[in-house]
Backbone as CSV, one residue per row, in Angstrom:
resi,resn,N_x,N_y,N_z,CA_x,CA_y,CA_z,C_x,C_y,C_z
1,MET,119.320,132.419,99.200,118.715,131.520,98.812,117.871,130.463,99.882
2,GLN,116.977,130.892,99.611,115.701,130.293,101.253,116.437,128.381,101.088
3,PRO,116.315,127.870,102.046,116.475,126.329,101.892,114.494,126.034,102.255
4,ARG,114.815,124.917,101.492,113.008,124.588,100.732,112.691,124.303,102.140
5,ILE,111.652,124.187,103.503,110.856,123.814,103.967,110.451,122.351,103.946
6,LYS,110.822,121.147,104.852,110.512,119.814,104.557,109.075,119.872,105.351
7,ILE,107.984,119.437,104.505,106.936,119.186,104.895,106.162,117.061,105.371
8,TYR,106.174,116.912,106.438,106.360,115.530,106.163,104.676,115.293,106.895
9,PHE,104.088,114.042,105.889,102.745,113.813,106.202,102.416,112.275,106.273
10,ASP,101.824,111.683,106.944,101.726,110.082,107.669,99.883,110.453,107.791
11,GLY,99.604,108.903,107.040,98.117,108.360,107.868,98.085,107.403,108.422
12,GLY,97.381,106.909,109.161,97.253,105.581,109.744,95.345,105.276,109.606
13,CYS,95.166,103.911,109.826,94.071,103.710,110.518,93.869,102.954,111.748
14,ARG,93.197,102.964,112.329,93.291,102.461,113.781,91.410,101.534,114.380
15,PRO,91.789,100.766,114.955,89.994,99.454,114.668,89.283,100.878,115.033
16,GLU,87.769,100.281,114.459,86.774,101.206,115.326,86.663,101.009,116.356
17,PRO,86.353,102.252,117.193,85.457,103.418,116.553,86.057,104.358,116.306
18,LYS,88.034,104.754,116.163,88.587,105.560,116.079,89.055,106.141,114.869
19,GLY,89.274,104.405,114.302,89.388,104.446,112.683,90.180,105.886,112.308
20,MET,90.095,106.340,111.234,91.754,107.118,110.658,92.221,108.466,111.609
21,GLU,93.711,108.357,111.082,94.138,109.593,111.423,95.401,110.174,111.182
22,ILE,96.105,111.492,110.854,96.427,111.769,109.988,97.546,112.913,110.737
23,ALA,98.381,113.280,110.844,99.462,113.931,111.508,100.676,114.800,110.126
24,VAL,101.053,115.931,110.349,101.400,116.903,109.369,102.476,117.646,110.616
25,VAL,103.932,117.382,110.125,104.843,118.406,111.093,105.753,119.610,109.774
26,ILE,105.194,120.314,110.180,106.273,121.443,109.462,106.891,122.156,110.555
27,LYS,107.694,122.547,110.411,109.314,123.231,111.135,109.033,122.671,112.540
28,GLY,108.891,121.296,112.023,108.744,120.955,113.722,107.317,120.619,115.044
29,ARG,107.094,121.437,114.346,105.172,121.605,115.299,104.423,120.029,114.432
30,SER,103.687,119.503,114.887,102.575,118.509,114.555,101.437,119.335,114.963
31,TYR,100.756,118.546,113.547,99.146,119.021,113.487,98.709,117.491,113.251
32,ILE,98.085,117.220,114.188,97.243,115.911,113.792,95.648,115.592,114.436
33,GLU,94.909,114.986,113.300,93.840,114.744,113.272,93.450,113.106,114.025
34,ARG,92.614,113.357,114.726,92.168,111.818,114.844,90.663,111.424,114.885
35,ASP,90.305,110.132,114.964,88.929,110.004,115.208,88.370,110.685,113.762
36,LEU,88.775,110.378,112.752,88.511,111.106,111.399,87.523,109.750,110.737
37,GLY,86.873,108.976,111.305,85.294,108.044,110.848,86.324,106.567,110.105
38,PRO,86.054,105.664,109.959,85.968,104.815,109.186,86.921,104.781,107.756
39,GLY,87.251,104.190,107.343,87.971,104.128,105.842,89.489,103.518,106.210
40,SER,90.744,103.707,104.562,91.522,102.335,104.443,92.624,102.862,105.045
41,ALA,93.629,102.421,105.312,95.240,103.441,105.563,95.774,103.746,104.091
42,MET,95.410,103.764,103.141,95.699,104.610,102.355,94.725,105.524,101.938
43,GLU,93.510,105.617,102.187,92.588,106.615,102.238,93.183,107.708,103.560
44,ALA,93.966,107.452,104.506,93.898,108.367,105.788,95.427,108.803,104.745
45,GLU,96.302,108.118,103.932,97.920,108.346,103.522,97.108,109.960,102.411
46,TRP,96.192,109.583,101.826,95.282,110.611,101.277,95.278,111.507,101.831
47,ARG,94.533,111.647,102.850,93.715,112.888,103.704,95.456,113.541,104.322
48,ALA,95.911,112.795,104.302,97.736,114.081,105.043,98.276,114.338,104.177
49,LEU,98.181,113.952,102.498,99.273,114.149,101.815,97.932,116.048,101.227
50,ILE,96.413,115.636,101.218,95.791,116.994,101.071,95.744,117.754,102.083
51,ARG,95.727,117.219,103.081,96.124,118.513,104.342,97.239,119.034,104.761
52,ALA,98.773,118.381,103.829,99.881,118.781,104.163,99.742,120.108,103.202
53,VAL,99.517,120.191,102.333,99.243,121.083,100.886,98.660,122.124,101.332
54,GLU,97.347,121.583,102.365,96.035,122.741,102.235,97.186,123.498,103.786
55,LEU,97.958,123.519,104.559,98.557,124.165,105.811,99.839,124.339,104.880
56,ALA,100.524,124.094,103.830,101.496,124.728,103.272,101.084,126.378,102.588
57,GLN,99.846,125.993,102.338,99.181,126.972,101.430,98.906,128.124,102.925
58,LEU,98.358,127.581,103.715,97.385,128.594,104.727,98.763,129.336,105.651
59,HIS,100.035,128.511,105.696,101.356,129.339,105.988,102.227,130.147,105.264
60,ASP,101.841,129.902,103.764,102.014,130.840,102.519,103.580,130.075,102.726
61,ILE,104.295,129.197,102.631,105.398,127.795,102.646,106.012,128.148,101.430
62,PRO,106.439,128.690,100.637,106.519,129.039,99.203,107.454,127.513,98.750
63,ASP,107.052,126.674,97.801,107.665,125.598,97.384,108.372,124.904,98.526
64,PRO,107.374,124.452,99.069,107.400,122.982,100.287,108.161,121.819,98.707
65,LEU,108.522,120.863,100.388,108.692,119.905,99.693,108.473,118.637,100.890
66,PHE,107.123,118.197,100.183,106.303,117.255,101.245,107.093,115.862,100.695
67,LEU,107.101,115.309,102.148,107.214,114.298,102.377,106.719,112.936,102.796
68,GLY,106.444,111.516,102.789,105.578,110.624,102.814,106.773,109.258,102.654
69,ASP,105.809,108.207,103.558,105.860,107.041,103.119,105.564,105.906,102.737
70,ALA,104.678,106.299,102.186,103.390,106.148,101.061,103.973,106.010,100.053
71,LEU,104.522,105.054,99.489,104.899,105.193,98.288,102.981,105.009,97.111
72,ALA,102.909,103.683,97.192,101.697,103.452,96.359,100.658,105.255,96.214
73,VAL,101.406,106.159,97.841,100.344,107.598,97.211,101.173,108.295,96.300
74,ILE,102.439,108.205,96.718,102.561,109.296,95.985,103.146,108.689,94.336
75,HIS,103.232,107.496,93.966,102.782,106.586,92.256,101.535,107.771,91.861
76,GLN,100.582,107.738,92.639,99.343,107.905,92.292,99.546,109.179,92.358
77,ALA,100.124,109.911,93.265,99.838,111.425,93.045,100.842,112.300,91.815
78,TYR,101.757,111.189,91.197,102.672,111.650,89.924,102.027,111.053,88.635
79,GLY,101.160,110.181,89.101,99.949,109.786,87.951,100.648,108.234,87.132
80,ARG,101.661,107.867,88.548,102.352,106.397,87.551,101.621,105.379,87.777
81,ALA,100.842,105.737,89.244,100.443,104.447,89.608,98.720,104.658,88.848
82,LYS,98.042,103.418,88.602,96.269,102.994,88.343,95.985,103.910,89.875
83,HIS,94.645,104.607,89.518,93.891,105.018,90.838,92.427,104.075,91.298
84,SER,92.399,104.193,92.493,90.660,103.456,92.515,90.009,104.471,93.157
85,ASP,88.830,104.201,92.740,87.797,105.294,92.362,87.792,106.262,94.065
86,MET,88.425,105.999,95.227,88.525,106.177,96.580,89.440,107.121,96.201
87,ALA,90.768,107.029,95.486,92.429,107.802,94.962,92.348,108.771,94.737
88,ALA,91.219,108.528,93.287,90.620,109.470,92.021,90.151,110.831,92.671
89,ALA,89.332,110.403,93.568,88.183,111.774,93.891,90.028,112.868,94.769
90,PHE,90.647,111.941,95.732,91.617,112.663,95.823,92.889,113.852,95.352
91,PHE,93.026,112.851,94.246,94.129,112.479,92.712,93.746,114.121,92.016
92,GLN,92.325,114.328,92.378,91.594,115.516,91.812,91.641,117.201,92.616
93,ARG,91.788,116.340,94.121,91.684,117.497,94.518,93.520,117.994,94.476
94,LEU,94.652,116.452,94.585,95.387,117.661,94.777,96.033,117.902,93.230
95,ALA,95.245,118.015,92.298,95.786,118.536,90.862,95.083,120.027,91.329
96,ALA,93.817,120.013,91.823,93.580,121.399,92.117,94.413,122.398,92.877
97,LEU,95.201,121.607,93.717,95.938,122.245,94.767,97.547,122.013,94.070
98,ILE,97.725,121.657,93.807,98.945,121.409,93.036,99.217,120.763,91.333
99,PRO,99.188,121.260,90.745,99.034,121.115,88.994,99.883,119.707,88.715
100,GLU,100.863,119.899,88.496,101.884,119.232,88.479,102.798,118.567,89.262
101,PRO,102.736,117.697,90.518,103.801,117.281,90.975,104.642,116.341,90.698
102,THR,105.966,116.657,91.043,107.468,116.434,90.858,108.055,116.369,92.024
103,ALA,109.227,115.222,91.568,109.960,114.613,92.599,110.481,115.622,93.386
104,ARG,110.452,117.673,92.661,110.389,118.443,93.442,109.765,119.025,94.287
105,THR,108.198,118.301,94.378,107.329,119.069,95.358,107.308,117.664,96.636
106,LEU,107.528,116.279,95.741,106.696,115.427,96.834,107.924,114.411,96.537
107,ARG,107.537,113.626,97.594,109.793,112.759,97.847,109.076,111.445,98.914
108,HIS,109.215,110.924,98.520,109.180,108.927,99.039,110.419,109.269,100.717
109,ILE,110.495,109.011,101.040,111.023,108.553,102.211,110.804,107.216,103.145
110,LYS,111.843,106.860,104.428,111.328,105.405,105.097,110.951,105.651,106.080
111,ARG,109.905,104.947,106.124,108.745,104.970,107.459,109.657,105.646,109.310
112,SER,110.824,105.122,109.141,111.433,105.324,110.355,111.886,106.768,109.898
113,GLN,112.085,107.756,108.477,112.246,109.007,108.248,111.309,110.062,108.730
114,ASN,110.278,108.870,108.795,109.314,110.401,108.679,108.916,111.435,109.971
115,LEU,108.588,112.173,110.376,108.631,113.016,111.525,107.313,112.713,111.581
116,ALA,106.031,112.863,111.008,104.801,112.614,111.227,104.310,111.593,111.260
117,GLY,104.642,110.206,110.755,104.693,108.820,111.589,105.233,108.423,112.501
118,ILE,105.980,109.252,113.227,106.813,109.115,114.534,105.858,109.567,115.828
119,ALA,105.187,111.361,115.021,104.330,111.510,115.626,102.529,111.367,115.840
120,LEU,102.624,110.527,115.370,101.231,109.548,114.717,101.836,108.140,116.448
121,ALA,103.149,107.643,115.976,103.240,106.329,116.905,103.466,106.783,117.967
122,ARG,104.155,108.113,118.764,104.036,108.584,119.964,102.599,108.356,120.996
123,LEU,101.286,108.979,120.238,100.686,109.160,120.781,99.977,108.005,121.483
124,HIS,100.100,106.781,120.801,99.707,105.787,120.988,100.737,104.742,122.561
125,GLU,101.820,105.284,122.194,103.055,104.990,123.556,102.315,105.574,125.055
126,ARG,101.519,106.346,124.349,101.208,107.264,125.660,99.981,106.237,126.810
């Protein structure tokens, strides 16, 4: 039995003109998208989760475990929390990609454990 692949995701929002940025880490490789325009930190987190799922499918990773530090997004993804109009659109997109996310699919971790968040933070240390 193969161990499950952990996929870390994180999103952030920088002051204009930079705006949103996201990171996904799979098997030690960082996928970073910057300068995504204006938006909220919550929107950036949702974009990061959706991108993580898309990358898992692109790389044919069976049964991945998505790890993120945005508890509100994770609760919304499970359908446990109310969605804003913005989040509802992302929820529908996620539902098309993963019909029923569970704790086996998506898990909250501490910010200090989030390799994607660490990758984004390192960009700004330079």
